[in-house]
N, C-alpha and C positions, 0 to 999 in steps of 0.2 A: 745807734746807741752810743757811739764812741765820739760824737762830735765835740763834746765838752773837753776831751783830753787835749785836743789840739786847737781849741778855740782861738781865733784871731791870729793863728800862725800861718805863714805862707811857705815856710821851709821846714822840713823835718830833719832833726839831727839824729844821731845814732841812738840816743836815749829814747826819743819818741818812737822810732821804728822798733826798738827792742821792747818798749812797753806795749805797742800795738800787737806785736807778735806774741807777747806774754798773754795778752787778753785773748787772742785767738786760741792759744793752747788751753787756757782755762775754760773757754767756751766749749772746746771739743770734749774735755773731760766732763764738763757739766751735762752736756747733751748725750754723750755716749757711754758714760761710766768709765770703767778701767780701760786704758789703752797703753800700748807700748810706745816707745819713742819713735820707732819706725812707722807705726800706724798714724801717729800724730803728724809726722813729717809728710806722709802721703796725703792726708786729709787737708793739711794747711798749704801744701805746695812749697815746703821749705826743705833745705838740706838737713840731713841727720845731724850734722855738726851744729847747725844753728839751733835745732830743737834741743840738742843736748845742753847747749849753753843756757838756753831759756829755762829748761827744766831745772838746771842747777840753781839758777836764781830763785825759782819758785819753791824749790825744796829748802833753800836757805831762808826764804821768807816764811816757811812753814805752811804754805798754802797747798802744797802737793806732797804726797808721800809715795814711796815705792812699796809695793805689796808682795807679789809673788811672780814667778815665771809663768809665762803662758805656755800651756801644754797642748799636745794633740796636733801640732803642726810640724811639717818637715823643716829642717834647717835649725839654726841656732835659736833657742827659745828667747823671747823678749821679756825683759823685766817690766811688769805692768805698773802703771802709775794711776793714782786716783786723787781726787780732792781730799784734803785732810779736814774732816768734820770738826776736829778738835784743835784747829789752828788758832782758835779764838772764840769769842762770843759776841752776841749782839743783844741790845736791850730795846724792847718795844714798850711804848707807853701810850695807853689810850686814855685821853682826858675828856670825859663828857660831864654833863651837869651834875649827875648824882653819884658818879663812881670814877675812881682812878684805878686803872689796872696796869701793872708792870710785869713783864715777862723777861726772862733771860733765856736766850737760845744759843745753841752752839752753831758753828758755821754749816752744819748739816741741816739747819733750820728746824731742829727739834727743840721744843720747850724743855728746859731742865730746871726751871724754878719759876714760881708765879706768886704774886701777892696782890691783894685788892684792898682798897680803902673806900668804904661806902660813906657818903656824906649825908648826914641826917637833915641838914638844912643848908640854905644858901650861906656861903662864907665869902669873905673878902678875897680879892685877887691875890694879895700877898700871902694870905694864909693858905689858900688853895695851892699855890706854887710851892710853899714850904712843905705841905703834905706830900706833894708829888716828889719833891727832892729827897725826902726821907725814904720813900720807897726806892728811888733810884740808888741812893747810897746803900741800901740793903742789897740791891741787885749787884752792885759793884763789889760788895763784900763777899757775896757768893761767888762771883767770878774770880776774885783773888783766892778764895778758899780752894777753888777747883783749878787754880793756876792757869786760867784762861785770859788771854789779853782781850780787852774789849775793843772791838773794831768800830763801834759806833752805836749811837742811840737815835731812835726815831720816835717822834711824838705825833700821834693822830689826834687832831683837835676838832671839836664840833664848832667850827667857825671859819671865817675867811682867813686863809693863810697866804701871805705874800712870800712865795718861794724864793724869789731873787734876793729880797732883803732879809729873809730869815726872821720874819716877825709874825705874830698872831695879830692880824690886822683888825679884825672886828668880829666879836661874838655877840650876836643879837640876844641870845639867851644868857650868856655870861655877863654881858655888860662890859667886856674888856675891849680896849682899843690900843693898837700899836705896841704890843708887848714884845720887846726884842729878845725872845726866849733863846734863840740860837746863840747869840753872843753871850747872854747871861750864863747859859749852861756850859758852853765851851770853855769859858773862863773858870767856872766852878769845878767842872768834872774833868777837864783836859782830855776830852775825846770828841770825835766828830759828831755833830748834832744835825739831824735832819728834821724838818717840820713838814707835815702833810695834812691836808683836810681829811676828816675821818671818812667821808664818803669816797674820796679818791683812794684812800688806803683800803677801804673795803673792796673797791673795784680791782685794785692791784692784787689783793689777796685772792679774790675769786678768779681773776684772770690767770694768774700764775700758778695757783695751787688747786684750782677747781678740777672737775672731771671733764670739762669741755675741751675737746681737742679740735684744733684748727678753727675755733670760733674767734673771729677778729673784730666783731662789732657787738659790743656788750654794754648794757647800761646796768649799773649797780645802784639800786635805789635804797638808801638808808632811811628808815622811818622810825621815829621815836618821839621824844618831846619836840625835836626839830626834824628837818628832812632836807636831804641833799642828794645829788646824784654824781657818781663817778662814771664817766662815759669813755669807752674805748671806740675809736673810729679807725678802721683798717689797722688794728693792732697797736695804735698809739693812744695813750691817755690824753684826753682833751683837757688842757689847762686854761686856755684863754690868755688874754694879754697880761693880766696880773696874777694868774693862778686861781681866779675866783669862779671859773666855769662850774656849772652844775647846781647853782643855788635855786633849784626849782621850787623850793618851799614858798618862795615869795612871788611866784608867777600869779598875776591876777586871776581869780577863779570865780568869785561871787561879787557882783556889784553891790556896794554898800553892805558888805558882809561884816562878820565879827572883826574886832580889832586884833591885829597880829602883834607879836612881840617886836616886830620891826617898826611899828607905829602906823602902818597902813591898814586898810580894811580889805577883807575878802581874799587874802592870800590863800593859796591851795592848802597850806598847812593848817589853816583855821577850820578846815572841814575834814581832815583825815589824820591829824597828829594826835598825840596822847591827850593833850588838853581838850581837843575837840571831842574825842571819844568820851572822856569824863563828863564834859558839858552835856553831851547828848544823852548819856545815861542818867544824869541828874534830872534833865528835862523829862525823861521818860519815867521818873519815879524811883530810880535806883539810887540809894543814898551813898554817894561818894563824896559828900561835901566836906568831910573831915580829912580827906586824903591830901597828902603833900603832892600837889599837881606838878611839881618839878621832878618827881620820881615815878617809877613804873612798878612799884611794889603792889599795886592793885591788880596786876594782870592775873595772878593766881585766882583771885576772887572772881574776876571776869570769866576766867576759864570754867570755874565751877558753875557759873550761871549758864554758860553755853552747854555744859554737860547735862544740866537739869532742864535744858530746852526752855529757858526763861524767854517768854515772847518779847519782852522789852529789849533784852540783850540781842536776840536774833534780829530784831528790826533795826537796831542801831548798827549791827554788823553789816546788814544788807545795804544800808544807806552809805556807810563809810566805804564799803567795797565798791559800790557803784561809782562813787566820786573818785576813788583811787583809779578805777578803770578809765574814767573819763580823762583824768590827767595823764595817765600812761598812754592812752591813745594819741594824745597830742605829742608826746615824746616819740612815739612810733612814727608819726607823720613827719617829724622833723629829722630824726636820725636813722630811721629804717634799720633798727638793730635786728640781729639774729636771735638775741636772747636778752631778756630782762630778768635780773635777779633781785629779789626783795630781801633785804637784810635789816639789821638794826634791832633795837630793843623791842619793837612791836611785831617782829617777824612771826612769832608763835601765834599771836592773836590774828594776824593777817592770814595765816594759813587757814583759818576758819571762814575767810571771806572769798576764797578762790573762785567759787561758782559765780558770785555776783561780780567780781572783778572781770572774769572772762566774758560774761554776758555783756557787760558794759563796754569792754574793749571791742568785741565783735560787732556791737551796734554802732561803734564810732569810726573804726578805721576802714580805709579803702580795701576792697576785697583782695586785690593783688598784693597788698602789703602784709596780709595775714599769712601768706605762703612762706613757709620756712621760719616763721616767727614763733618763739616759745617764751613762756614766763615760768619762773621757778621761785620757790621760797628757799632761802639759804638754810642749810641744816647746821651751820656752824655759828657759834657765838664769837669766834675769833677771827673773822674776816679782816677786821681793822688791824689787829695785832699781827696777823700774817702779812698784811700789806706793809706794816712797819719793818718787819724782819726782812722782807724781800727788798725793800728800798735800800737798807744797809748792805745786804748781801750783794746786790748788783752794783752798788757804788764801789765795793771792794773788788768785785770781779772786773769792773771796767777801768779801775785805776789801781792795780795791785802794788803793794808797797815794796817793789823790788829795789828801789833806790835806797830805802832804809836798810834792807838786807845787805846790799853791796857796801854801804857805809860801815855797818857793823863788822863785816868781813874784813874790810881794810883796817 
């Protein structure tokens, strides 16, 4: 996890070693909670003097705070240390086709402010970004009001994200191409900016904040108007050469099928996404023709049809569930995951398809690959936002601002 700190270096200087040791101390506190200096020294294999110096830097940087003396042990009691949840704040931004959501979190990863902007219709790229900027400015105003330094902002976007260049490379649903949002917003807001694909963010959120312990092979499937996957292999998020891994929406699924937003025919999303469900319901005689097909505000109405056991609705759900299961079975064959989590805007509707999904998967996958494999529907609407917050948090934990603190002290 720390490779980027010393990337392209062949020799370590004192500052590098001090920074690596600082990361080790922070990780001990993150994993174990409150610890004394002596306990940290023992766990890290460092001298107490070294740990004391490191802790002094981290306290100066406001990342660590002293709490109380450890009681109930023989000998001199140790003063306990813990991460300082109020050493700053982080901003998470989820940008999808019909909604912009912005949250402010403290460094304890607790949301302390939230705002959303629902988009009634398609808007131009510049107008969309301006709407997002207004929400970010409101979040920064809240941070200033609470006297919390902003440690960074992360955007989860429903499209191809080039991580290395910091650009929104391509959004089939948005129609955006090569938007240098990282550079734009770092200049505008003067804080570190991170960009991440929304399915990757969902995977990060589910992997780091879910209830799954010691599960290292997870696929997070985000399904809505679009669809993508965030894939953890042996505990590492799979990004691919340009950061575009997981675009499973556009895997060929039906020969000569319906036209996809990407311009091709028969992509998987054309059979299981929001537009596909509306199309199939309309074909079945359910009048959704006046709905804005770029939004998902029809889901409550669809749920009502399910509760009334409308035969047309149930038949469409079975068909979509079967096709979801068929595609998921292909993912299982390729990645052999322990767990697949389905999230995104359609997760509540997909929860009603679980039986047909399971039957379809069982009919498709090899018998031995079903052992130890599970599929779940996410219960959280905030997987992507939690992934944003985690991205910033770990960036700070892996590169703590101790030089800044040392400079201020001098």
